[in-house]
N, C-alpha and C positions, 0 to 999 in steps of 0.2 A: 504494500500500500504506500503511495507517495506521501511525503511528509506533509503535515497539516500547515496551511497558511494561517496568518493571524486572523483572517476573516473566518476560516473554518473553526478555529478554536473558540472565538467569540460566539459563533453560530451554535456550536455544540453546547456551550455553557448556557446560552439562552434557552436551548431546547430542554436541557435538564431542569431549568427553572420552571418552564411551563408544565413539564411532566409532573413535577412535585406540586405545582399549584393546582392541577386538576385531579391528581391521583393520590396526593398525600406524600409525606416524607419518604425518601428511599433509605434502604439500609446502607449507611455510609460511614460506619465506624472506621473501617480500614482506609476508605478514601480520604477521610479527614486526617487520619494519622499520616498518610503518605504526603498529603498536601502540606501539613505543618512541618514535615521533615525536609521537604525538597523545594519549597517555594517561600519567598519572602514577600510580605505585604498582603493586605486583604484581597485585592483584586487578583493577584497571581495565585493565591491559595484557593480562591473560589474557582478559578479557571482550572487549576490542577485537579481539584476534587471532581469537577464536572467531567474532565477528560478521563479520569480513572473510571468513573461510573459509566461513561459512554463506551469505553472499551469492554467493561464487564458485561454490559447489557446489550452489546451488539449494535450500538448506534453508529459506530464508524462504518460498518457494513451497510447500514440503512442509508447513510449519507451517500455512499457510492452508488447504491441502487437509485436513490432519488436523482442524483446527477445524471445517471444513464437515462432515466425517464425524462428528465428535463431536456437532454440533448435529442432524444427521440421526438419529444413533443415539438421542439424548435425545428427539427428537420421536417416533420410533417407540416407544420405551419408555413415553413419556407416554401415547400413544394406547392402548397395551396395558394400562397401569395403569387408565385410564378404563374400558375395556371389561371388564377383570377385576373392578373394583369393582361395575359394574352386574350382571355375571353372579353375583357373590357374593350380592347382594341378591335377585336373581331365584331363585337356588337355595335361599335361606333361606326365602322365603315361598311359592314355588310359584304355582300358578294360582288359588288360593282355593277349589278344589273340596273340599279336605279341611282339617280343622283343622291348625294349625301347631304342631308340638312346639316349645315355646318355647326349650328348652335345645339342641335340635338346630339350631334357627335361629341361636342365639347362637354355637354352635360353628362353624357355617358362616361367619358374619360375622367372627369374631375369632380363630378357631383358627390359621389360617396366619399372620395378622398377629402374634399373640403368639409363635409359634414363631420366626419370622424376627427379631422384636425380641430374643428371647433369644439367637439366633445372632449378631446384631450386637453385643450386649453382650459375649458371650464372645470374639468376634473383636476387640473393642476391647481386651480384656485380653491375648489370646494371639497375635493376628495382627499382621503388620507394617503393613498398610494399613487394616485395619478396615472395608473397603468391602463385604465379603460377596460373595455370588454376583452380586447385581445390579450392584455396582460393577465387578467383574471382567468381567461381560458387557458393560457399557457401554464399557470400555476396549478389549475385543476387537472390538466392533462399530465403534468409532471408527477403529481401525487398518484394518479390512477395507473400510470405506466410503471411507477416504482414497484407496485404490488408488494408492499411490505408494511405490515401494520405498525411497525416501529417508526415508520416515516410520517406518521400522522401529525406530529407536532413540528416537523421540520419547516414546512412552508410558513406557518404562523410565527415560528421563532425567527425565521429569516426576516420576515416583514417587520416584526417587533423590533429586531435589532437595527434594521435599516431606518426605521421611523425615527430613531434617536437623532439622526442628522438629516432627516427628511430625504434619505437616499432611496427609499423605495420607489418614489416617482421617477427618479433618474434611471434606476436599474430596469424597471418595467418599461420606461420610455425608450431605453435602448432597444428592447425587443419590439415594441410597437412601431417605432420609426424605421427600424431595420426591416421589418416585414413590409411596411408600406413602400420603402425604398425599392425592395425587390419587386413589388407589384408594379410600381410606376416604371421601373427599368424594363420589366417584361412587356408592359404595355407600349413603351416607347419603341423597343426593338421590333415588336410585332407590327406596330403601326408603320415603321420604316419598311419592313419586309412586304407588307401589303401594298404600300404606296409604290414600291419599286417593282412589283410584279403584276399589278392590276391598274386598270384605267378608271379613275374615279372623277366624277363631276361634282361640284359643290354648289349648293344653292342655299338661300335663306328665304323663309316665308313668314308672313304675319297677316293678321286680320285687323287688329286694333292698334298696333304700333306703327309709327311713321318710319320712313326710310332713314331719317337722320338718327334715330335711336340705334339702328344696327350699324350705321356708318361710324357713329361715335364710339360704340362699344368695341367694334372691330379695331379701330385705330388705338383705343385705350389699351386693350389687351395686347396689341402687337407692338407697343412702344418698347418694352423691355427686350423681346426677342429680336427687334430691329437692331439693338445695340450689339448683338452677337453676329451681325452681318447676314441674317436670314432675309430672304426676299419676302415682302408682304404685298397683299393686293392693294392697288391704288384705288382712288375714289371711283373711277369709272368701272373698274373691275368689280368693286363691291356692289355698285348699282346694277350692273348687268346680271350679277348672280341672283338678284332679287326679282328680275323681270321674267315673266313667262316666255319661254322660247329664246332666252338670252344666250349670248355666245359664251358657253362654259369652257370651251377648249382653251381660250386665251388665258384664263385665270387658274387653270388646274394647278400648275406648279406653285404659283404664289399662295393659293389657299392651302396646299399641302405643306409648304414650309411654315405658313402661319400656324397651322394646327400642331405641327411638330414642335415649333418654338414655344407655343403656349403650354403644351404638355410638359416640356422640359423646364420652363421657368416657374410655372405655378403648380406643377405636380412633383417632379423628381427633386429639383433643387431644394425646395422647402423641407422635404423629408430628410435629405442628406444633411442639410444644415442643422436640423433639430437632432439628428442622430449624433453628429459630432459634438453638439452642445451638451447633450445628455452624457456622452462619454467623458467629456471634460469635467462636468459636475460630479460624475461618479468617481473618477480618479481623484478629484480634489477632496472629496469627503470620505473616501474609503480609509485613508490613512489616519483619519481623526476619530475613528470608531473606538469607543471604550465601553466597558460595562457600566451600567447605571447602578451604582451601589446604593442608591436611595430606594430602589424597588424593595417591597416588603420581603420577597423571597431571599434577597441578598443580605438584607439587614439581619434576618434571623440567623444567618451563618456566621456573623461576626463573632458571636460569643464562643462558638466552637472552633473557629479557625485562628483567632487572634491569641498570641501567646499569653497575654495578661489575663485572659479569662478562661484558660483551659481548666477543666474539672476532671477529676478521676472518680470512677465508681458511679457515674450517673447513667441510668438506663433510659434509652429513648423508648417511646411507645412503639409497639409492634407495627410494622408496615402492613398495608392491606394485602400485599402479595410478597411471598418470600422468594428469593432467587436461589437457584441451586448452587451449592458450594462448588468451587472449581480451583484446582491447583494451578501453579504457574512457576516460572523461574525468574530470577532476578535479571533485569535488563543488562546491568553492568556486573562484572566479576567482582566477588568479594574476596575476603582473605580469612584464613583460619578455619577451624572446624569446631562445631558445637554439638553437644548431646543434651537433649532435654526429654523429660518424661511427662506424661499427662495422666493425672489422677490414678496413681498407683496405690495399691493396698499397702498400709503401713507395715504389714508383716514381710513385705519383700525387702531384700537387701539391695540397697541402692546408694550410690552409683556403683557400677562395676569398676574394676581397675582400669584406669585410663592413662594413655600416654600423656606426656607433659604438654604436648601441643594441642590437646583436645580440651576445650573448655566445658565444664559441667554447668548447665543452666538450671539444674535442680528439677523439682517436680512441680508442675503447675496444677494447683488445686482451686485457686480463687480467681475471680475476674480481675482483681488488682494485679495478681502475679502475671496473668496472661497479658494484660495491657502493658505492664512494665517491660516484659520480655519483648513484646512486639515493638515497643518504642526503641528499645536497645538494638534490636536486630535491624530496624529500619535505618537507624543512624550508622550502625557498624555491621553491615551484612557479612555473614560468613560465606566462605567458598563452598563448604559442605555442612549439611545439617542432618542429623539423625534424630528421629522422634520415636521414642519408645511408648507403645500403647499396650494396655492390658486387655487381651481378647476375652477375659472373663466378663468385661463390661460390654454393653451393647454400643454399636457405633451410632450414637445419636447425632442429630443435625448440628448441635453446637460444637461437638468434637470434630466433626468433619469440616465445619466452617473454619475452625481454628487451624486444622491441618492445612487447609488451603491458604490461609493467611500466612502461616509460618513458611510455607513453601515459597511464597512470593517474596520472601525476605532473604532468600539464600540462592547461591549459584546452582546448587544441586541438593536434592532432598531425598531421603529414604525413610521409610517407616519400618520400625522394628516391632513385630508382633511377638511379645514375650511368651516364653513357655509357661505352662501352668506350674504353680508352686508344688513341692512334693506333697503327695496325698490328695491332690485335686486333679480333675480331668477337664479338658476343654470341651465345651458344647460344640459339636460339629456344625450344627446349624448356625450358631452365633459366629463361629469362625468363618463360615461361608459368607455370612452377611458382611463381615469385615473385608474379605477379599473382594466381594462384589462392589462394596462402597469405595474401596481404594482404587479399584480398576476404573470406576466411573469418574474419579476425580480428574485425571488419573495420577497416581503416585506409585513409584516402585516400592515394593514391600517384601519382607522376608521374615521368617522366624529365626534366622541366624543373625547373631550379633554383628553389626556393620562396623566394628571397631577398626579392623584393618583398612577398610575403605575410608573411614574418618581420618586415619593417620596418614595414609599415603595417597589417597585418591583412586585406588584400584584395589580389587579383591585379591 
């Protein structure tokens, strides 16, 4: 998986906040401990905690699937835009069997474009994201194509994050104007292809308007295209095109260049200009994004993540849904070797004879002892960790979760399932439960003492 960008990290942090806001607090004891150990400052610790939870709960994979869905949605909309532009040009000119009403053609080419441009401008003033229907359609398609229930909060989290700097309108504006630029470019190319391969005549007709209205409108719209050197119809050609039986051949080329110029100036160029403007505003604001630490969800984390207010022995309320414990390995290599035992019977002789390079972490019986050892291993991770467990006890969820946490604090971990004391026998079903649970974590395990492995790194 490629490294996360700053925007990705903020996005995942906001996603975790929304998840907890809707579904309640997550089981984050280890995440908070890791954040306190490896990050400085409240914002950095909130972000580190969220990224740890995102890795544990599969949100990183959900982001990848959402992005794939977003690209597929964008590709589908781009193809639709290209097809729509070509159809607009075809509808405007027709098959060449009849003269083209120049202003009907102009309305077909630019009417919907101008209406949606006005809608985007109004949305920029009165809407929260300013993306319009196309932007919202893209977000909806991205979520549907992701096909991942964990991606449910990704789009709202992204919009919530971007709203901080009012960047949502510029991000969605990039998509909206990009699609319209494709549509206008497709229409322009199709228009040129049709004008180059077919013979069209151009007319204008009216019942209640005077000739001067069409002459004035034609010259007004043609003023900017004329600056590009395009040929425009003169006054006599405009008048002839409005007369029944007028000479249409003399004005064909002039009307064709006028129509192409108007589409270029009032259709394609405005969209390209707005596309570049949105890109500029997006790049300008993206680097200024920060977590809003005044949000209630982040304020509640201050007490658990700031060093001055750390507390020991406080139990959080049980979350609505428990996650399955999972083992792991330390990202960076540690040093040394540690042996620790979990809830051994007092009658057992402990610890065994250890080499001088092997540290004895004792027996973990209480929550305080577990938390203290986890804090120590997080700060000073060992290269090898052996965990002794008593298979006379059942492998409950708490013990398995602790095994997973301990394993993530060491370079390599093995579980030592102790033999039964003299005069006692192991329950075969309970031992099978241990094997099944450790295989599911997964963690290597054996009933043979891993002391040689602890000392030298090999058996």
